[in-house]
N, C-alpha and C positions, 0 to 999 in steps of 0.2 A: 446654493446647492451645486457642489462641484461635480463635474463629470470627469471620471477617471479614465484615462486613455491608456490602452495597451495595444501592442502591435500583434495582429493576427494575420497569418498567411493562409488564406482559405480560397479555394478555387470556386468556380461557378458550377454547381452540381444540382441534380434534380431538386426542384423547389418544394416548398411546403404544400403547394397545391397538387404535387404529383405530376405536373406537366413536364414534358420532355423538352429540356433546354440543353444547349451544347455544354459539354464537359471540357473545360480548358485544361490543356496539358500543364502539369505542375512538376517542379523539381522533385523527383521521387525521394530525395533525402528529407523532404518535409513530411513524409508519410506519418510520423508520429505526433506532429505538433498540435493537432487538435483531436488526437485519438482518444479512445476509450480503452484502458487497460484493465484486465479482469484477473484478480488473484485467485488461483486455484490452490486449495489446500489438498494435495493429492490423496492423503490418507482418508479424507472424508468426502471425496467428490463422487466417485463411482467405482464399485467393486465388480470386477468382471468374473471372478472365479469362486465367489461365495465363502471366502475366508474372513469376511467381516472388516477387511481393510481395502480402501481404494487403491487403484493401481493405474498404470499407463494404459492398458487395454480398455479399462473403464472410461478413461478420459477420451480416448479415440472414439468410443461409441457415443459420446455426447458432443462431439465437436460441431455437429450441425446446429445444436442448440445455441452454441456461442456464436456461430456464423449468423443465425437468424436474429440474434441480439445485436448484430452489427459491431462486434468486438473487433478492435484493431489488432490487439495482441493480448496474450495472457502470460502471467508469470507463475511459475510452478515453485511452491515451497520446496525445499531440497529433496531431490530424488536420488542422491548418490548413496553409495554403500555406507551403512552406519549401524552401530549397535543400538540405535534409537534411545539413548539415554535422554536426549532432548528432541526426539522425533525428527531426526535428520539434520539438525543443526550441530551434530557431533559426527563429523565425517571421518570415515576410516579409509576411504579410497575415492579421490576426486575423479577417477577415470572409469568408474564402474557404477552401474545402477543397483539400488538396493533390491535384492532378489524378490522380496515380497511385492515390489512395485513392477517388476518386469525385467527386461533385458535391454541391451543396447539396440538390438533389432526393434524392440517395441518403441524405444525412443525415436529411432529414425522413422519408423512408420508414423508416429505421432507427429514428428515435425513435418514430414512430407505432406500428410493430409491436411494439417493446419495451414501450411503455405498454399496448398491447392484451393483451400477455402478463403484465402486472402488474409490470413492471420499470421502474425509472427509469434514465435515461442521465446519467452524470456526465462532464463534460468536464475535460480536463487544461488548467488555466489557467496560463500561463507568464508572470508579470508582471515578473520581475526584469530580463529582457533581451529583445531582439528579434534578428533576423538583421541583419547589416550590409547586407543587401539590402532591408531594409524601407524604405518611402518616408520614414518619420520620420527614419531615420538618414541617408539621403542628403540630406535637407533640412538636417538639423543639421550635417552635415559641411560643407555649403556656406553655412552661416550664414543660411538663409532665415529672415526675420523670423517670430517665434513658435515657431521650432524650435531657436534657437541653444543652448538649455539643456535640450533633451529628454534628453540623455544626460550622463554624467559626464565632462567635459573638463578638461584641464589643460595648461598651456603647457610643463610640464616644468621641470627645473632646469638652470641654466647648465652647460655642459660645462667642467669645471675645466681641461682641457688645451687648449681651443680655443673661445674665446668666440663665434666665428662658425660653429661646427659645430652640428649638430643637438642640441638639449637632450637631457639624459639623463632617465631615467624619474623621475616625480615622488616616488616612494617605493619601498619594497622589497616591496610587496604582491605575492603570488604567486597565480597562477591555480590553480583545482582541476584543470585539465588540463595543469599544469606550466608553468614559466617565468613571466616577469613578467606581472602582471595589467594592464599598460599597453601599449597599441599606438599607434605613431605613424601619424598620418594625413598623408599628403603633401598632400592637398587642403586640409585646414584648418590644417596646420602646428601641430597640437597632439596630445596623447595622449588617447586614450579609454580608460575602464576596462572591462575584461571579466573578470569573476570565473570565467568558464567559457572556452569556446573564443574564440579571437581573432575568430571569425565571429559572436560573441554579445555585442555591446556592452551595458553596463548602462544601463538607464533611470534617470533622475534623479527620484526620488520627493520631492525637496525643491522641485520645480517643480509648482505646482497644476495646470497644464495637463496634465502627465503623469498625475497622479492622476485627473483627470476623464476623460481619454481611455481609461484602463483600466477605469474604472467603466462607460463607454459600451460597452465590449467585453462586459463581464458582462451588461449590460442586454439587449444584442442577442441573445445566445444563450439567455438566460432567456426572451426573447420567442419563441424558436424551440422552447421546451418542455423545456429541459434541467432536470434535477432538482437540479443544483448543480454544484460545482467541486472538483476536487482541485487545490490550489494548490501549484505547484512552487517549491522552493528559497526558502521563506519567510524563513529567517534572513539572507539576503544582500540584502534589499530596500534597506536603508539603509546608508550608510557614515558614519563620523564627520564632523561638520561641520569644514570646513577652518579653519585659524586666520585671524587678521586679514589675513595676507598671501596668503591663498588656498592655502596649502600643507597637505598631508596628512602625519601623522606615520608614521614606520616602525613596523611591528609588532614586538614582541619575539620573540626566537628561542625555539623550543620545547625545544631540546636533544635532540630525538628523532631527528634525522638531520643529517648534514653536507652533504646535497644541497640547495643553495639553490634549485634549480628544483622541488623537491618541495613540494606544498602543506602537508605536515606539518612543514616547516622553521620555520613561524611559528606563533605563537598569535594567532588572528584576532580580536583584541579591538576592532579598528577597522572591520572589514568584515562582522561578523556580530552578530546579536542586539542591535541598537541599540534603544533604548526606543521609538523612533517605529514600529518594525516592528509592535509589538502594536497600536498605534492604527490602523495601516492595515488590519490584519485586522478590527478592530472596525468600521471604516468599510465594508469589504466586506460584512460581515454585515448592516449597515444597508441596503445596497443590496438585498440578498436579501429582507430583511423588508419593505422598501418595495414591492418587486415583488409579493410574495405577498399583501400586504394590498390592494394596488391591483387585482390581477387576480382575487384570491379563490381562489388555489390552495393546495395543501398546502405544508408547510414545505420550503424549499430549503436544501440543506445545504453546508457547507464542510468539506472534508478538507484539513488543512494538513500539508505535508511539512516537518518540523522535526526535525533530529537535534541538538537543543539540550539544555543541562542541564535536569534535571527541573523545577526551580523556574521556569524560563522557559517550558517546554512547558505547564505547567499554567495559565499566565497566558493562553494562547491560548483556553482555554475561556471566558474573560471576566473581568471584575473584580468581579462581584457586583452591578453597576449596569448595565453594558453588556455584552451578550453577544458572544462571539467565535465561534470555529470549534466546530461541533458535534463534530467528530472530529479533534482534534490528534493526528496519528498517533503510536501507541505502538510504537516500533521496538525495544523492549528484548528481544523474543524473537530479534531479529536481531543486536543489538549485544552482548548480555550472555550469550548461550547458544550452545553448540556441542556437538559429539559427545562432548566430555569433561566436560560439565556433569553434576552430580548432581541427584537429586530435591530436595535442599535448595536448590540453585541455582535450580531452576525455581520453587520456593515463594517464594524471595526476590524473584525477578523479577516474579512475579505480585503479591505483596503490596506491592512497591516502588511500582508504579503506583497501586494502590488506596489506599495509605496517604497518597499525596501529592495525591489528587484534592481540589480545593477544595469547600467546603460551598456549592455553588450548586445550586439546585433544577432538576431536569430534566436534568442532565448524566449521561452514562453512560461507562463505560470502553470502550476499543477495544483490539483485539489484531491485530497484523499479523505474518504469518509470513514474507512475502517480497515482492519486487517486481522490476522489470526492472533494477535496479541491484545486486542482491544475489544471491549464489550460491543455487541452488535448495535446498529443504529436504532432498531426498534426498542432496545432496552435502555440505551442512553437517552434517547429523545422522546420515546413514547410511540405507540403504534400509529397514532393519529398524525405523526410527523414523517412517516416513511416516504410518502410521495413528495413532500415538501423538500426533504433533504436531497432526494434524487433530482428534483427540479433545479435546485440551487447548484448542485454539483455539475449537471449537464447543461446548464445555461451559461455558465461562466466561460470565458475564453481559455484556450489551452488544453492541457491534458486532464482528463477525469479518471480516477482510479476506483474500481468497485471490488469489494471482497465478495467471494462467491456466497450466494444466498441473500445478499442485501436487495437484489432486484425483485425477490418475491417476499421480502419482509420477514425473513427468519429472525428469531429472537434468541436470546440466551437461554440455555437449558440448565436447570438446577441439577447438579451432580453431587452425589454423596461423597464423603471422604473415601469410603471403601472403593468407589468407582473412579476416583481421581487418578490420573496418570501424569499430569503436568509436573515435572520435577520441581519447579518453583513452588507449587502448592504442596507437594508431598514434603518438601523441606520445611515448610511452615508449620506443619502439624495440624491435627484435627480442629484446634480451636482458632486457627488463623488462616486456614487454607483458602477460605472464600475471598479473602482480601488479595490474594496473589494469584489464584488460579486463572488459567487461560483456557481451560477445557470447555466452558460454557459456550464460547463462540466458535469452537472447533468441531462441533457435533456433525454427523453426516448430513449431506445435502438431501433435501426433500423433493424427490422427483414426482411421486404420485402417492395414492392412498393405499397402495398394496403393502405387503410385508416389508417392514424396515424402510418405509418411504420410498421403495423402488431403488434404494442405494445398494442393497445386498440381498441375496437369497439365503445367506447363512443364518444359523440359529443364534449367533452372537455377533455384535458389532463392537469395534475397538472402543468406542464411546456410545453411550445411550442415544437412541433416536429421540427427537423431541416428541412429547405427547401430542402436540398440535399438528402432527404431520398430515393427518387426514383432511384438515382444513387449509393448511398452508403448504402448498406444493405446486410444482410447475404445471402438471396436467390440469389441475383444478383451475389455475389461473388462466391457462390457455383457452379453457372451455367457456369462459365468460368474458365479455368485453370490458367490464368494469373491474379491472384487477391491477395490482401493483406491477405485475409483469408487463401488462399491456401499456401502462403509463410509462414505464421504463423504456420499452421499445420505441414508443412514439417520441420520447425525449431524445433518444440517440438518433433516430431518423432526422430529427430537427438539427441536432448538433453537427452531424456529418453531411446532411443533405441540403443545408441552406447556405447560400452564399453571403455570409456575414461580411459587413463592411469593416475593413481594417480601421483600427484606432477608434472604434466606437464602443464605449461601455459606460453606463451610468449606474451608480448604486445609490439608492435613496431610501428614506424611511418616512412613513406617515403613520401616525398612531404607533401601533405595534406591527406594522406590516413592512416586510422587506420588499423592495422593488428593484429588479434588475432590468435595465434597458439596453438593448442592442439594436442596431440597424442592419438591415439585410435587403438585398435585391431579390424580389420575387416576381417572376414573370415580367422582368424589365422594369418594375416599379419599386421605388424605395419604400420599405415598410419599417415600422417600429414594432419590435417584438419585446413585450414586457413579460417577465416572469414575476408573478405576484405570490407571496407566501405570508399568510397571517400567522405570525409566531405566537400570538397571544390567545387568550381564552375568551375574548369578547368580539362580537361582530364590529367591523370597521367599514367606514366609507371613505374612499380615497379619490383624489382628483389628479389625473395624469396630465391634464392640460397645464399644470404648473410647470412642466418640463417641456412640453411641445404644445403651445397654445392653439395651433391650427388643427389639432386632432379633433375628430368628432365622434366616430364610432370605432369600436373594435370587435373582433370575433373571438370567442373562446375556443381555442384550438385544442388545448390539452387540459384535462380536468383531473384533480386528484380523486380517489375512489370515494371519499366521503363528501364530495361536492353535490349540492342540490341543483346547480345550474344545468340547463340542457346543453349538450355539446353543440358548438356552432352558434350559440346564442349571441345575439348582438347586444352590446352594452354601450352606454354613453361614457365616453372617456373622462368626462368631468364628474361622474357619479358612479364609481365602481364599488359595489357592495361585496365585501369579503367576509365570509362567516369565520368563526373561530376555527383556527387550525386548517383552514381551506387554503388550497394553493392551485394555481392554474397559469397557463401560458395564454396571453392575450395579444392578438395581432391587429395592428391598426388597419382600417380600411377607409376609403373615401367614397365608397359606393357599396351597394349590396352585391357581393360576389357570389360565385358558385360555392357550394359547400366545400370548406377546406378539409382536405384529407391529409392525415400525417401517419 
């Protein structure tokens, strides 16, 4: 049984027992390396004015909640001015706040209060495309000098049936939102590329003016105090260079579907993961480093959204000479695991990332359970796995990322086609929308059992509230000790409050039980901390002395809500009984201690 080693840089901070021990000074640039980042979907988090749409003032009113959860920083899905064709991912002005969300003054107030509470604000940077209502696109469409090539334009191919008719599309490329990725402009009499909605034309990163314009956007918001960026749709930044005649090649068929409008119809070898994309991320990191050195602030971070092959994702960390994204998102808990996965599958998924990490000083792993584009944890894995998934997420070294609502176990909400607003689902039509919709995981946050779950005082919300909001909400879970929220808070207290030993991590499986082992200094004594998660449907008995023969007893420090074990129960380490779907954190002891508090 192999012990997997990863480097963690953790200081000595208050222990699991809550005793006061000295806090060692740390390089502040390491602030993010074992942090917990929380994604806020602003439209659904908190509505301050009763219009049924979440806003910045609403987020401000709930910052204490995030602080009490010990969140390191939160990233906001786009808040910039937008026609909302894709709910903020179609930006018409990178320098203004969407009016229904608030004002620049509201943003400044949000950033200031978050920083006062010890949290960083991360913005969603959408560089691949703008809205077709952006000033840049309007100028490019009209061939205004300096903007002619701001976007990817093509004259199209001659119509083989009528040489005087409108040209046909340049090639067979398909949009993520179905149909051709090319749209004809009557104004310019050419096609523009849109890998997403027709309302989201792709910027041309082979134009240095575009590169510099987007760097200026980054500099502007860095100057307003943001702690970094989550960068959207990184793999699609560049397309293949056209041939000598200015034409683009067709992409090969995937063989996965016969539907030519489905994005899965093609293998996207010419529209994703081009080599230049890596260099662009490295350039953005250089912008961040130049800013922090010039201003003298702590490290600013990049979170990169990339669902690319593992060898490509790892290059986003950097190339050994030039640094890249500190957090190239690890989506393998999303893409590789589900309710049918076994403990061995979980182990393979964890070690897959660790085994591929490059030998670059200072990098750390990251673990992402969900986001606004993916079904919720409770719906993907089952409600009886909510705590187990959070235990796994928060017991592993490095960065953990939580999507708002996962800490209380929110699940997907069924939404009729008539109430559907996601453009990907609307484009699919009433018979297919449920295969592509992202609305179920975007419904309003459930704060309490009052009207609209405490999200809004309005008579209508932009998406329906879950019908279970009276049972699943923050207030209800704070009122009882045995709740998903309390388990989540205890796990974060352990993650950020325990002095874990660098280079110690073991991942094991017995029967269908996943076992995560880490060592930590607690009150001056070396302890073993085991996170145990029975992924299976049968009771299992495991023996932890296989890994550490000298162990005798352990104490159950954190228990999932469906555990029948008493908290702080002593168990023999060679005979640990784990019920079906049960999970807990077990701390080794060599004597009977005082009650452990987390």
